[in-house]
MDTraj code that builds the backbone (N, CA, C; nanometers):
import mdtraj as md
import numpy as np

residues = "MET ALA LYS THR SER PHE LYS LEU THR LYS SER SER SER THR THR SER GLY SER SER ASP LEU ASN SER LEU ILE ALA LYS LYS ALA TYR GLU LEU PHE GLU LYS ARG GLY LYS GLN SER GLY ARG ALA MET ASP ASP TRP LEU GLU ALA GLU ARG ILE VAL LYS SER LYS MET SER ARG".split()
xyz = np.array([
    [6.9620, -0.9929, 1.1898],
    [6.8268, -1.0068, 1.1405],
    [6.7606, -1.1224, 1.2145],
    [6.6418, -1.1008, 1.2643],
    [6.5709, -1.2020, 1.3412],
    [6.5140, -1.3107, 1.2513],
    [6.5124, -1.4328, 1.3034],
    [6.4518, -1.5435, 1.2294],
    [6.3002, -1.5361, 1.2419],
    [6.2334, -1.5817, 1.1373],
    [6.0871, -1.5855, 1.1399],
    [6.0394, -1.7265, 1.1119],
    [5.9103, -1.7446, 1.1260],
    [5.8514, -1.8755, 1.1009],
    [5.8150, -1.8944, 0.9539],
    [5.8550, -1.8042, 0.8691],
    [5.8210, -1.8077, 0.7283],
    [5.8807, -1.9306, 0.6611],
    [5.7979, -2.0020, 0.5873],
    [5.8435, -2.1201, 0.5147],
    [5.8107, -2.1030, 0.3670],
    [5.9021, -2.1406, 0.2837],
    [5.8811, -2.1364, 0.1401],
    [5.9199, -2.2717, 0.0848],
    [5.8231, -2.3358, 0.0216],
    [5.8523, -2.4665, -0.0367],
    [5.8790, -2.4510, -0.1844],
    [5.9570, -2.5404, -0.2371],
    [5.9909, -2.5348, -0.3785],
    [5.8663, -2.5445, -0.4654],
    [5.7708, -2.6280, -0.4284],
    [5.6500, -2.6437, -0.5090],
    [5.5688, -2.5154, -0.5155],
    [5.5634, -2.4390, -0.4066],
    [5.4854, -2.3160, -0.4090],
    [5.5518, -2.2093, -0.4938],
    [5.6828, -2.2145, -0.5088],
    [5.7503, -2.1124, -0.5878],
    [5.7596, -2.1493, -0.7353],
    [5.7588, -2.2784, -0.7673],
    [5.7765, -2.3169, -0.9069],
    [5.6458, -2.3416, -0.9792],
    [5.5397, -2.3748, -0.9110],
    [5.4131, -2.4046, -0.9780],
    [5.3174, -2.2871, -0.9784],
    [5.3546, -2.1790, -0.9164],
    [5.2653, -2.0650, -0.9083],
    [5.3216, -1.9467, -0.9851],
    [5.2350, -1.8516, -1.0140],
    [5.2752, -1.7353, -1.0915],
    [5.3172, -1.6185, -1.0055],
    [5.3248, -1.5041, -1.0673],
    [5.3703, -1.3843, -0.9973],
    [5.2727, -1.3399, -0.8891],
    [5.1439, -1.3734, -0.9032],
    [5.0483, -1.3354, -0.7994],
    [5.0774, -1.4116, -0.6702],
    [5.1216, -1.5378, -0.6828],
    [5.1600, -1.6131, -0.5641],
    [5.2868, -1.5565, -0.5019],
    [5.3803, -1.5139, -0.5844],
    [5.5021, -1.4510, -0.5336],
    [5.4652, -1.3254, -0.4556],
    [5.3763, -1.2455, -0.5117],
    [5.3317, -1.1245, -0.4421],
    [5.2617, -1.1583, -0.3113],
    [5.1861, -1.2671, -0.3098],
    [5.1181, -1.3090, -0.1865],
    [5.2192, -1.3482, -0.0796],
    [5.3236, -1.4194, -0.1189],
    [5.4277, -1.4580, -0.0241],
    [5.4997, -1.3355, 0.0309],
    [5.5286, -1.2410, -0.0565],
    [5.5958, -1.1182, -0.0139],
    [5.5051, -1.0391, 0.0788],
    [5.3773, -1.0293, 0.0443],
    [5.2828, -0.9554, 0.1283],
    [5.2716, -1.0186, 0.2668],
    [5.2673, -1.1501, 0.2713],
    [5.2589, -1.2199, 0.3995],
    [5.3823, -1.1914, 0.4844],
    [5.4982, -1.1980, 0.4230],
    [5.6224, -1.1727, 0.4946],
    [5.6303, -1.0272, 0.5386],
    [5.5886, -0.9357, 0.4531],
    [5.5896, -0.7933, 0.4872],
    [5.5003, -0.7668, 0.6077],
    [5.3864, -0.8348, 0.6124],
    [5.2966, -0.8174, 0.7268],
    [5.3604, -0.8725, 0.8542],
    [5.4310, -0.9839, 0.8432],
    [5.5026, -1.0379, 0.9597],
    [5.6047, -0.9366, 1.0108],
    [5.6765, -0.8731, 0.9201],
    [5.7744, -0.7718, 0.9597],
    [5.7052, -0.6531, 1.0269],
    [5.5928, -0.6114, 0.9726],
    [5.5122, -0.5031, 1.0290],
    [5.4684, -0.5373, 1.1720],
    [5.4235, -0.6606, 1.1920],
    [5.3813, -0.7035, 1.3249],
    [5.4987, -0.7048, 1.4227],
    [5.6138, -0.7497, 1.3776],
    [5.7320, -0.7551, 1.4635],
    [5.7759, -0.6173, 1.5090],
    [5.7489, -0.5160, 1.4296],
    [5.7828, -0.3785, 1.4670],
    [5.6756, -0.3154, 1.5542],
    [5.5776, -0.3909, 1.5955],
    [5.4721, -0.3371, 1.6808],
    [5.3627, -0.2667, 1.6048],
    [5.3460, -0.3019, 1.4772],
    [5.2413, -0.2452, 1.3912],
    [5.2495, -0.0931, 1.3792],
    [5.3709, -0.0424, 1.3780],
    [5.3909, 0.1014, 1.3583],
    [5.3822, 0.1327, 1.2097],
    [5.3020, 0.2305, 1.1764],
    [5.2844, 0.2664, 1.0356],
    [5.4014, 0.3517, 0.9862],
    [5.4074, 0.3698, 0.8551],
    [5.5071, 0.4578, 0.7966],
    [5.6276, 0.3877, 0.7374],
    [5.6343, 0.2558, 0.7446],
    [5.7492, 0.1839, 0.6901],
    [5.7060, 0.0714, 0.5971],
    [5.5927, 0.0876, 0.5333],
    [5.5392, -0.0170, 0.4453],
    [5.6368, -0.0511, 0.3331],
    [5.6963, 0.0486, 0.2726],
    [5.7899, 0.0229, 0.1622],
    [5.9125, -0.0519, 0.2138],
    [5.9640, -0.0123, 0.3283],
    [6.0781, -0.0835, 0.3878],
    [6.0429, -0.2293, 0.4149],
    [5.9244, -0.2508, 0.4711],
    [5.8801, -0.3875, 0.5000],
    [5.8673, -0.4682, 0.3712],
    [5.8091, -0.4075, 0.2685],
    [5.7901, -0.4782, 0.1415],
    [5.9242, -0.5150, 0.0795],
    [6.0167, -0.4211, 0.0754],
    [6.1460, -0.4470, 0.0134],
    [6.2252, -0.5527, 0.0899],
    [6.2191, -0.5484, 0.2216],
    [6.2869, -0.6496, 0.3030],
    [6.2216, -0.7860, 0.2816],
    [6.0899, -0.7889, 0.2783],
    [6.0179, -0.9144, 0.2545],
    [6.0517, -0.9704, 0.1167],
    [6.0586, -0.8841, 0.0185],
    [6.0927, -0.9270, -0.1171],
    [6.2334, -0.9883, -0.1199],
    [6.3266, -0.9250, -0.0511],
    [6.4632, -0.9772, -0.0443],
    [6.4657, -1.1149, 0.0208],
    [6.3926, -1.1299, 0.1315],
    [6.3887, -1.2564, 0.2045],
    [6.3266, -1.3668, 0.1191],
    [6.2120, -1.3384, 0.0607],
    [6.1414, -1.4393, -0.0196],
    [6.2252, -1.4811, -0.1397],
    [6.2810, -1.3853, -0.2099],
    [6.3599, -1.4173, -0.3289],
    [6.4871, -1.4935, -0.2921],
    [6.5467, -1.4625, -0.1781],
    [6.6668, -1.5360, -0.1388],
    [6.6324, -1.6808, -0.1042],
    [6.5160, -1.7030, -0.0439],
    [6.4729, -1.8388, -0.0135],
    [6.4402, -1.9165, -0.1407],
    [6.3905, -1.8470, -0.2415],
    [6.3570, -1.9138, -0.3672],
    [6.4820, -1.9537, -0.4457],
    [6.5899, -1.8817, -0.4278],
    [6.7105, -1.9090, -0.5056],
    [6.7936, -2.0240, -0.4472],
    [6.7538, -2.0737, -0.3332],
    [6.8280, -2.1848, -0.2698],
    [6.7976, -2.3149, -0.3342],
])
top = md.Topology()
chain = top.add_chain()
for i, resn in enumerate(residues, 1):
    res = top.add_residue(resn, chain, resSeq=i)
    for name in ("N", "CA", "C"):
        top.add_atom(name, md.element.get_by_symbol(name[0]), res)
traj = md.Trajectory(xyz[None], top)
């Protein structure tokens, strides 16, 4: 899995609600979409991978 420039700070994950979590996931999903050359048809895959990445960073 390739490294990205995505950063998650503890303050952004603990002081914000679920809408902020969704924003972080959406941002990461878009980064994944861009890395694939903006090919359509894998939005759900990108979202699920982004969700996994964001949640794993939050649990550290």
